[in-house]
C-alpha positions as CSV (number, residue, x, y, z in Angstrom):
1,M,8.3,-25.1,-7.0
2,S,9.1,-23.1,-3.9
3,D,11.5,-21.0,-6.0
4,L,8.5,-19.8,-7.9
5,L,6.1,-19.3,-5.0
6,Q,7.9,-16.4,-3.3
7,P,8.3,-14.1,-6.4
8,A,4.7,-14.9,-7.3
9,A,3.5,-13.9,-3.8
10,T,5.6,-10.8,-3.9
11,G,4.2,-9.9,-7.3
12,V,0.6,-10.3,-6.2
13,A,1.3,-8.2,-3.1
14,L,2.9,-5.4,-5.1
15,G,0.1,-5.6,-7.7
16,A,-2.5,-5.2,-5.0
17,M,-0.8,-2.1,-3.6
18,Y,-0.6,-0.5,-7.1
19,A,-4.2,-1.4,-7.7
20,L,-5.3,0.3,-4.4
21,C,-3.3,3.4,-5.3
22,G,-5.0,3.4,-8.7
23,V,-8.4,3.0,-7.2
24,A,-7.7,5.9,-4.8
25,F,-6.7,8.1,-7.7
26,V,-9.9,7.3,-9.7
27,I,-12.2,7.8,-6.7
28,V,-10.7,11.2,-5.8
29,H,-10.8,12.3,-9.5
30,N,-14.4,11.2,-9.9
31,V,-15.6,12.9,-6.7
32,T,-13.7,16.2,-7.0
33,G,-12.8,16.4,-10.7
34,V,-9.2,17.2,-9.8
35,I,-6.2,14.9,-10.1
36,N,-4.7,14.7,-6.6
37,F,-1.1,13.5,-6.7
38,A,-0.8,13.6,-2.9
39,T,-2.5,10.2,-2.8
40,G,0.9,8.5,-3.2
41,E,2.2,10.4,-0.2
42,Y,-0.7,9.2,1.9
43,V,0.3,5.6,1.0
44,M,3.9,6.4,1.9
45,I,2.9,7.9,5.3
46,G,0.9,4.8,6.1
47,A,3.9,2.6,5.2
48,M,6.3,4.6,7.3
49,V,4.0,4.6,10.3
50,A,3.6,0.8,10.0
51,T,7.3,0.3,9.7
52,T,8.0,2.5,12.7
53,A,5.4,0.7,14.8
54,V,6.9,-2.7,13.9
55,A,10.4,-1.5,14.7
56,A,9.1,-0.2,18.0
57,G,8.0,-3.7,18.9
58,L,4.3,-3.8,18.2
59,P,3.0,-7.1,16.8
60,L,2.1,-7.2,13.2
61,P,-1.7,-7.8,13.7
62,V,-1.9,-4.8,15.9
63,V,-0.1,-2.7,13.3
64,F,-2.6,-3.8,10.6
């Protein structure tokens, strides 16, 4: 059973990230009427900052 739990949790986490990116695209498009492809780059900047902060020694709750 534990062999199925880790891939399922990973799939839920990835699905949540894709859903958040999709919601961001929809909100920006509904507000401005323009498709903004820079939304993915904002997500990547957040991920890189979080990775750098964890590598620098900050605890994970502080990074969140």
